[in-house]
BAFI-71009 format. One record per residue: z, x, y of N, C-alpha, C in turn. Coordinates in steps of 0.001 Angstrom, whole numbers, plus 500000, padded with zeros to 6 digits. Atoms other than C-alpha are relative to their C-alpha. Layout:
// BAFI-71009
ZXYZXYZXY/...
This chain:
// BAFI-71009
499813501295500646472961491344520674501366499464500379/498722500577499609475688488943521759500199498659499332/499643501299500558477499485845520572500479499125501144/499559500914498958477951482831522787501498499790499904/498554500194500059481586482309523778500352498698499290/499558501181500729483518479843521680500407498892500963/499539501146499209484081476360523072501322499459499476/498719500423500559487180475999520873501136500430500922/498838499547499245490592476144522572500552501290499413/499415498750500464492471479417522329500873499738498776/499250500140501238494011479920518906501242500877500064/498760499246500045497619480986518595500210500473498572/499748499471501337498372483287515668501459499875499633/498618500027500427501640484015513958500324498760499201/499588501143500817503657481336512174499532498645500526/500450501283499452502352478625514552498624499598499474/501313500322500551498930478839512878500173499041498825/499840500947501114498541475816510557499813500680498653/499972499310501287499309476930507022499253499194498946/500831500702500971496411475453505102498629500674499937/501371499503500171493077476570503687499047498928500497/500958500964499443490212474949505555498668500713500220/501331499421499848486506475745505304499110499020500742/500878500850499207484197474371507972498564500525499988/501347499438500191481232476693507292500016500724498654/500012499091501136480070478833504421500732501280500383/499319498730499766481853482189504040499050501144499626/499649500019498593480920484203506013499146498995500778/500710500944499164479910481755508722499076500680500991/501017499422499098477272482227511424500564500969501028/499427499078499011479583483847513988500414501319499345/499646498774500719480929486279511434498754500799499637/501231499283500349477397487104510300499422500707501219/500509499375498779476368487767513898500829501230500364/499147498851499718479359490041514425499763501122498994/500239498972501007478620491818511173498686500736500269/501237499336499611475097492503512359500260500993501133/499636499078498919476558494027515506500777501192499446/499262498912500639478958496047513364499042501000499377/500949499114500672476047497431511355499237500869500989/500732499252498984474324498539514549500888500954500789/499112499234499127477428500035516185500992500894499267/498929499313500734479828501257513485499381500826498879/500500499143501070479257504109511048499989499245498676/500158500762501226478015502739507732501037500368498947/498939499632500924480740504641505883501246499151500141/498871500913499794483229502158507328499585498647499439/500390501243500655482828499289504893500906498841500366/499209501218499816484064495707505147499917499211498703/499985500666501303485115494081501882499513498568500102/500339501409499799484833490505503124499601499839501460/500445499957498611482693490292506272500219498700500770/499609501033499045484562487530508039500763500704501115/499406499357498839485772488405511515501117499103500532/498755500747499835489299487351512397500238499644501452/499619500500498681490361485272515354501515499914500130/498547500147499980494011484691514430500507500091498570/499401499915501333496384485244511528501497499817500131/498554500171500011499933484382510590500454499296498750/499509500600501228502128483296507743499197500488498828/500811499640501154499898483203504691498523499757500186/501405500330499768496543482532506364499375500914501046/500827499301499011493765484190508348498933499022500467/501038500880499461491467482210510655498885500837500592/501123499195499522487979483522511364499362499379501236/500613500425498751485732483180514399499163498736499842/500721501253500243483896480268512756500931498815499802/499033501078500189487100478241512417500427499797498560/499541500075501387487542478822508683501384500624499874/498665499464500250491110479351507528500100500382498528/499970499460501349491495481555504453501432500315499589/498715499571500544494504482147502222499979501511499849/499937498544499948495653485741502520500788500545498811/499344499321501116496387487529499238499852501521500135/500200498574499789495837490943500824500975500647500957/499057499483498999498254491364503776499500501266500675/500532498771499409495891493970505234500323501218499161/499596499010501012496577496022502073501499500301500132/498533499873500081500342495405501920500649500411501315/499466499609498700500896495906505657500838498897500628/499329501077499260501898492512507048500936499213499080/499039500667500868504744491765504665500813498949500724/499223500966499220506674489992507427499111498932500626/500955500937499426503535488034508347499317500601501212/500745499541498833500906488640510989500602499407501258/499470500470498718502102488396514590501374499370499846/498628500499500185505677487856513387500705500000501355/499461500118498631507605486649516463500861501170500435/499117498912499593510272489362516452499212501276500259/500822498800499836507622492069516069499185499911501286/500819500172498800505329490664518753500838500125501269/499134499935498818508224490273521195500471501430500260/499545498618499824509495493807520560498893500875500573/501130499208499505506045495278521150499723499671501468/500235500398498600505597493281524352501034500620500936/498947499413499161508953494475525714499763501498500185/500200498557499908508174498094524894498766500337500836/501219499737499229504653497903526330500247499863501497/499687500178498581506090496696529620500829501156500554/499172498879499555508445499691529727499202501296500042/500915498865500054506188502559528589499310499990498645/500793500032501227503484503015525981499904501354499310/500145498683500622503552506778525386500631501050500882/499617498766499298505230510011526326499699501228499157/500036498972501043504723512075523129501435500462499744/498596499747500307508080512394521409500336501486500010/499712498564500025507726516158521047499985500621501406/499921499539498609507483516439524858501245499415500663/498792500673499507510025513866526054500336498891499023/499607500934501054511948511855523494500344498619500517/499574501362499668513013508217523423500790499449498814/499027500502500977515573506171521558499333499377498786/500618500726501096513128504163519423499712500884498804/500296499060501092512033507181517381501281500318499240/498727499641500622515646508185516736500543498825499189/499476501187500690516594504627515778499233499703498715/500775500185501237513733504342513271500422501037498965/499560498959500924514756507671511738501372499665499409/498672500380500490518352506500511479499909498860498988/500151501138500913517268503244509855499437500445498655/500597499535501254515099505023507264500960500886499218/499019499169500693517805507567506489501035499140499271/499009500886500615520194504706505746499396499132498906/500629501008500859517676502485503930499427500579498717/500687499430501153515919504856501531501004500397498917/499082499696501107517395505632498087500648501377500151/499298498727500001520019508373497822501133500046500995/498821499899499146523545508773499171500249501471500317/499875498598499592523003512207500681499465500124501416/500430499773498627522330513687504096498479500072500058/501456500092499912518756512909505168499524500265501416/500717499897498727516279513565507915498667499274499840/501289500705499995513080511723508880499096500599501068/501033499682499009509854512704510642498969498882499960/500938501114499893507418510048511865498577500510500236/501419499673499880503631510122511671499224498709500238/500833501150499653500692507719512095499504499211498795/500616500649501159499206506978508663500646500500498722/499486499568501279500126507177505018499479501367499601/500579498708500368497726510058504428500626501132500802/499399498957499160499166512003507348501422500308499538/498639499784500479502697511493506019500001500733498657/500104499289501280501683512566502500499712501475500250/500364498609499722500084515710503903501195500775500539/498829499325499453503243516525505838501105500163498963/499025499828501079505449515910502801499667501224499166/500418498820500755503417518520500933500264501272500811/499703498852499141503668520910503890501481500370499928/498553499762499993507437520503503937500455500569498661/499612499518501327507770520987500176499564501444499799/500481498623500139505666524155500273500852500958500834/499206499132499130507628525564503177501393500196499419/498642499926500539510967524784501520500072500876498756/499944499293501286510135526212498095499362501376500042/500762498760499989507867529074499109498943500057498922/501020500092501050505484527882496381498843499149500520/501197500639499456501977526447496753499470498823499184/500663501003500835500913524306493787500647498625500160/499553501390499946501158520522493868499355499259498837/500523500817501091500770518128490929500002498542500416/500148501449499872499473514577491330499621499467498614/500170500610501315498725512130488524498676499257499873/501194500790500264495792510398486895500096498661500722/500131501299499337494619507298488796500636499972501389/499269500001498733496526508396491925499085499743501189/500651500076498690495550507456495454501036500413501043/499064499527498981497167509337498338499378500091501388/500565500006498665494674509108501208498609500590500077/501384499608499766491381510222502764499861501273500828/500119498687499365492224513469504577499628501023498928/500488499037500982491091516688502927501027500255498903/498981499755501019494385517449501178500251498747499169/499687501209500768495022513835500216498820499543499156/501127500238500908491486513476498848500137500855498741/499775499149501166492326516412496586501054499389499083/498944500644500786495450514532495457499514498711499342/500524501268500504493488511306494933499092500253498796/500743499790501245491921510856491497498572499464500046/501261500718500117489026508465492055498934500591500920/501070499390499212485727509930493210499380499014500987/500630500997499125483894506859494552500968498866500287/500733499487498834484241505867497282500745501088500770/499081499225499173487023508213498340499636501471500161/500156498546500002485891511748497472498556500482499924/501339499546500340482228511865496493499256500551501222/500791499377498942480293514293498679500792500587501141/499189499565498865483229515202500928500690501350499784/499332498732500281484360518465499286499373501162500761/498919499644500919485337521206498965501368499540500495/498687500533499688488918520022498816501046501106500037/498903499047499887492236521721499454500354500574498621/499706499370501292493171524203496713501440499765499553/498664500030500599496245524446494485500519498573499810/499651501373500372496207520747493551499596499799498543/500216500181501433496511519885489861500334498560499620/499811501396500418496582516662487860500628499949498614/499332500214501280498776515428485036499806498547499577/500188501373500471498533512310482846501169499088500388/499009501013499615500331509185484010500392499158498788/499663501065500946502194506645481926499233498741500400/500848501176499753499725503700481675500187499094498783/499624500725501222501342501274479210498872499212499348/501067500815500591498267499051478751499001500838499223/501018499150500629496092502009477731500584501272499377/499346498793500511498642504509476376500222500004498497/499809500015501449498647503471472746501448499936499566/498612500185500410502325502594472729500939501123500372/499103498934499585503747505755474332501165499443500814/498852500352499181507263505281475666499964500795501295/499938499242498760508140506455479153500394501439499775/499561498630500283509956509487477741498885500813499353/501107499299500651506977510382475540498888500321500993/501038499754498996504522509998478416500426501103500962/499505498940499122506748512193480608499911501355499310/500085498734500732506922514859477894498561500499499951/501418499629499987503116514813477690499613500598501351/500335499510498662502810515234481471500642501349500261/499288498745499759505419517988481604499361501144499210/500680498974500794503658519873478805498738500488500709/501212499629499265500406519803480794500370500841501221/499601499278498784502201520945483969500458501416499661/499479498677500348504002523810482272498901500940499516/501067499159500549500878525043480506498933500341501039/501144499815499108498333524597483297500378500457501406/499576499632498646500403525234486442501158500994499945/498803499168500069503838526667485626500987499632501078/498981500433499043507077525611487252500225501029501099/499766498961498994507380528973489036498991499953501141/501038500097498959504220528152490994499991498649500704/500137501398499591504891524468491633500969499631501119/499186500445498871506129523257495013500466498571499833/499669501427499989506039519507494373499233499229498958/500656501105500702505253516599492132499916498847500973/500117501199499178503905513573494004499508498860499136/500326501124500873503790510189492329500293498690500720/499746501363499536503493506527493275500858499309498932/499168500669501006506365504654491553499288498835499319/500994500922500557503811501872491045498697500357500690/501242499564499365500250502976491592499334498859500760/500677500983499173498256501198494264498528499897499674/501445500056500208494522501817494446499609500304498558/500306499627501374494647503268490931500085498869499003/500003501157500897495277499833489447501327499301499819/498689500652500089498864498654490114500662500304498655/499450499562501283499991500644487080501498500224500165/498544499834500011503735500338486402500337500932498838/499686499096501105504851503392484398501053499409499069/499007500467500963506854502739481235501391500444500430/498625499624499630510659502761481739500353501386499471/499593498658500375512042506278481690499046501091500419/500990498982499614508854508041482823500418500704501284/499663499399498712509906508590486436501324500769499945/498757499213500087513545509594485683499827501323499258/500206498753500743512361512183483144499273501031500854/500696499078499100509942513700485681500946500542501064/499060499576498964512656513777488325500986501027499439/499054499060500606515112515491485963499352501366499786/500699498734500195512515518133485095499796500713501339/500226499400498683511701518691488778501291500625500532/498718499469499500515377519136489679500377501287499265/499631498831500792515837521642486858499117501205500295/500985498934499814512856523686488033499669500277501462/500207499728498569513206523812491842498639499490500463/501239500667499601510282521417492287500374498766500812/499698501154499151510358518850495096499315498760499422/500518501262500527509931515289493811499705499076501185/500439500849498880507901513228496315499579498643499460/500420501358500335507676509459495922499117499469501126/500926500612499041504614508011497669500203498488499920/499715501436499953505867504542498590499244499327501144/500795500566498912503151503839501130499688498530499732/500349501391500305502061500658499319501166499213499414/498912500699500691505259499859497396501219499767500870/498780500040499209507783500241500202500216498706500746/499593501082499114509636497681502282499883498625499343/499780501302500648510567494810499939498828499525499162/501211500484500660507077494559498449500221499739498510/499850500116501458508217495025494828501257499251499583/498756500696500323511400492960495029501232500849500197/498941499113499523513511495942496081499480500629501283/500507499425498760513377497673499426498998501119499712/500945498968500433511697500600497629499864499944498488/500260500124501433510099500671494186500781501028499190/499201499003500711512031503824493253501309499409499488/498727500595500382515118501630493051499938499338498629/500109500662501300513782499824489971500315500952498854/499736499002501036514052503054487985501259500802500293/498766499305499672517243504205489676499814501444500411/500246498607499611515651507376491014500210500180501495/499788499627498608516469509148494266499074501164500326/500969498927499726513386511102495384500554501006500995/499653499001498992513809514344497280499374499643501341/500711500475498812511201513098499767499350498666499658/500662501290500192509895509555500183499065499768501183/501033500221498990506697508722502048499807498502500182/500172501421499710506375505340503759498967499806501089/500969500388498972503769503567505883499777498493499834/500416501386500205501899500208505601501022498970500491/499108501087499626504728497643505625501079500353500987/498895499522499175506914499695507950500071499350501380/500001500379498580505856498258511319499194498746500299/500601501299499736504326494810510912498553500035500433/501411499913499651500769496031511434499677501089501000/500273498877499109501171498839513957499988501298499207/500125498760500767500244502365512831501250500861500117/498813499164500060503355504244511753500203500420498549/499630499534501334504405506340508760501158500953500143/498824499149499947507314508518507803500134500818498738/499472499242501126508620511243505544501509500058500192/498538500014499963512315510840504766500505500746498779/499512499300501179514330513107502533501204500859500257/498816499150499966517053515585501800499964500916501229/499944499261498744518213517296504974499605501459499810/500289498582500170517978520795503499498518500265499781/501448499852500170514330520227502585499284499692501314/500660500408498751513291518381505750500233500998501124/499675499080498910515047520882508011499463501410499773/500503498649500277513341523862506364498809500368500876/501145499712499119510272523520508592500501500439501376/499601499468498704510520525485511839499695498999501121/500274500882498867510690523643515205498554500161500481/501399500010499610507190522666516275499054499944498827/500850500038501179505911522735512695499595498596499589/500297501401500317505930518946512438499798499231501297/500192500838498812504662516347514883498549499654500205/501347500420499647501532515205516663500049499162501255/500019500675498704500435513549519857500542498579499926/499636501412500060500917509960518704501100499695498994/499050500273501069503468510390515920501276499367500546/498833500731499524506291507902516328499772499354501348/500326500672498737504534506067519146501050498932500330/498917500937499663507068503930521074499706498547499654/500326501382500379505185500663520460500194499803498500/499850500103501449505071501335516723501470500061499598/498572499940500310508763502278516697500694498672500310/499425501310499668509679499038518454499635498979498939/500437500911501054507619497127515911500746500268498699/499326499655501249509243499015513020501436499502499998/498611500459499958512764498236514147500088498487499824/500013501455500158511935494533514451499582499603498589/500467500292501352510108494579511119501103500236498974/498924499684500933512961496276509248501113498966500098/498972501033499834515434493812510730499560498681499385/500502501242500599513212490924509601500107500064498477/499824499869501448513150492247506017501446499730499610/498576500150500320516943492389506072500480498575500266/499478501306499581517673489171507950499507498889499095/500593501077500796515313487015505903500008500286498499/499904499598501410516037488801502586498635499881499324/501359500095500513512353489316501949499830500702498658/500044499451501362513084491429498873500239498881498984/499776501158500876514489488271497278498781499092499993/501213500820499946511424486379498472498905500610499133/500982499345500862509229488985496735500292499713498533/499651500305501390511135488348493500499638498557499651/500416501385500226510542484619493877498489499905499807/501460500011500134506839485254494375499573500599498671/500324499443501308506798487432491254500132498940498907/499822501059501002508171484535489217498838499023500029/501108500951499855505499482215490611498702500610499477/501272499374500379502603484661490174499977500352498518/500006499576501395503649486028486788499840498802499071/500133501184500839504036482543485348498578499474499970/501364500522499940500638481380486539499003500978499384/500940499009500528498857484645485652500110500128498489/499852499949501457500324484752482160499393498771499341/500642501201500536499181481165481635498485500167499980/501439499727499974495671482194482689499615500989498905/500294499008501032495838485176480348499982499356498603/499974500697501289496763482932477430498711499230499757/501204500830500119493738480758478154498711500806500072/501222499230499748491275483540479016500185501429499501/499794498663500568491092486668476810499375501115500819/500553498962499130489151488491479517501095500620500876/498854499415499301492525489030481224500772500831498985/499385499130500987493734492045479292501463500268500272/498626499644499656496946492678481183500398499303501285/499359500490498784499251491084483756501149500950500281/498955499009499722501498493591485502500344500018501484/499567499845498624503332494501488661501459499649500157/498632500382499661506622493846490389499992499307501354/499876500673498725507608491486493164498690499380500428/501249500527499452504737490490495417498926501075499979/500995498956500255502658493370494046499576499852498545/500405500358501359501010491854490977498515500257499814/501413499736500279497682492451489243499632499470498627/500569500265501312495436491434486395498903501022499752/501064499088500397493170493834484498499006499231499148/501039500772500672489876492291483400499194500897499063/500614499181501050488228493512480204499001499175499194/500796500614501058485596492790477593500962499688498860/498974500330500988487790490877475134499730500551498611/500313499485501338485965492251472109500453501454499846/499718498562500120486467495936472859501160500469500860/498963499567499070489099496006475599499488500925501082/500576499108498994486698497989477775500095499364501388/499926500542498640487067497613481556498733499242500372/501145500820499598484817494917483021499953499894501520/500088499984498538484085495846486627499056498927500524/500961501016499538481126493451486863500667498634500094/499265501269499960483306490460485995500962499977501180/499042499916498892485917491629488491499306499738501329/500753500218498769483310491732491239499574498560500166/500419501398499910482059488247490387501176499093500360/498816500831499707485558486763490430500402500149501455/499622499779498604486368488374493771499026499323500952/501005500620499126483095487177495317500147498485500011/499825501449500066483685483615494096501243499580500775/498776500315499270487216483651495490499782500101501504/500281499845498571486020484948498848499225498794500528/500816501137499565483423482182499069500810498719500085/499160501204500016486151479632498345501171500090500966/498973499920498973488425480869501102501273500694499577/498837499219500430490756483300499332499702501475500204/500132498555499821491143486898500504500647500674498801/499590499401501259491377488879497287499491501427499965/500364498592500045491330492640496739499900500482498562/500119499365501309490203494684493763500473501453500108/499592498603500012491288498167492700499845500532498585/500017499418501335491609500490489716498951501068499847/500941498914500289489957503666488506498698499464499440/501181500558500649487565501526486477499430498801500757/500498501104499183487082498886489198500180498642499375/499860501255500745488400496128486945501349499330500173/498685500577499747491744495175488486499939499155501268/499810500849498818492423492277490847501475500046500359/498609499839499561495569492809492898500383498884500968/499468501092499181497749490293494666501105500560500882/499077499459499008499537491346497859500225498970501112/499830501003498950500436488134499703501074500421500997/498864499811499101502568488263502831501259499434499345/498768500470500625506186487877501759500454498665500577/499632501265499362506433484878504086499064498861499612/500904501069500424503656482905502359500798498892499333/499311501120500641504709479438501231499609499909498530/500339500243501400504858478484497565498746499152499888/501155500902500053502314475767498289498696500768500180/501217499206499777499750478204499690499750500964498850/500159499066501117500410480715496911499417499283498786/500527500761501140499802478038494271498535499629500216/501390500355499730496612476932495983499093501217499824/500784498792500195495388480515496082499797500318498530/500125499774501443496083480855492366499087498967499353/500978500988500473494145477632491804498579500489500272/501314499448499672491200479253493583499650501129499037/500240498937500971491571482290491347499603499425498649/500325500651501285491582480069488248498575499484499985/501358500570499947488422478293489349498957501106500099/500942498888499871486756481594490271499800500702498658/500125499450501343487499482988486817499129499116499124/500751500944500839486143479869485178498505500007500336/501393500014499564482937480086487231499302501333499786/500564498658500132482410483767486409499783500400498548/
């Protein structure tokens, strides 16, 4: 099956793409539907597509599909394109590197880009102490290596993750992840010596303070695992797939203090929260914590696959030479993209831009909540905001409503993502370079989608 070539002129992506929502066909349009039929015949059915429009160009705050529809982007490829799609500095850096060389394998013959990214992360991540960095390809791969490093350093095996956590789709990270469908169901058995503790979830915690929630979690850990057996705690400072849950103030510092007192490595999974997304370069900064190890990916390289583990030198250096690495880890193209991306965050002060977007989104979302009791909670930080949709009578999660709102928004030209253990959270992850005008229009679409659902 094939699609006739487009008669439209070539479309330029990046910031040159007109920044407006424009629908010329239904969503998805005929070309996207044809491509989706080809996808179904060629791609494993386990690889789902949330919104089956097929992209021709993207940039700024919009995505243009093969039918000529331009959609507002409230997803950023799941918090990846914070600096915008095809950001000029990133595209130029990748082009220069591709013309020089595309691969050598850093563990065979090194190159400056890897070292420069490591230096940048050592300087940028929280903590004024000697650090080391190792680069990988994906968030899950980096999480898995952080656990490896913590186990090797401590000589202990157990790892504690938290309720509602999401850490990836590899075998070990599926064990760390809380939600069964679609991430874990049928894929076991999973890696052993992984345990779970309760998270601070202010909307559903019955008024527990951060210190009280931490004491509850620590009690579970001490009784069910034991500090003498525990290599690491791993926690998302703001949960991602689990529902954009922001722990109550004091929860994370109390866990960190307990970990330090008990020779337990504290790992912050900042795959989704990192790189200006929450209004600080890293979400750990909001609570003033300095993780022993910090895991980054997604927003690190403007859309190219790259991840990292950065942390205390004595922990990172505990692994023997050859114990860390991989064929593609720290690929030179991804390193070039990362350096340009990090410089763009700094130069354009995109952390401040995330704080501006929080003001815009929080104001509009709280106004919607006042008018619509089905919005049980508005939460998040920076350009990482969410609403939790509930049955207003009982406060029970309403996943069906969430699905209807998302579908209506998609049909109206807004890319919107859902999440949460109960499937009842709508999350907002716009590119940090989106204009206020586009953001407001997207929120108008959300308002109308709620009203129609």
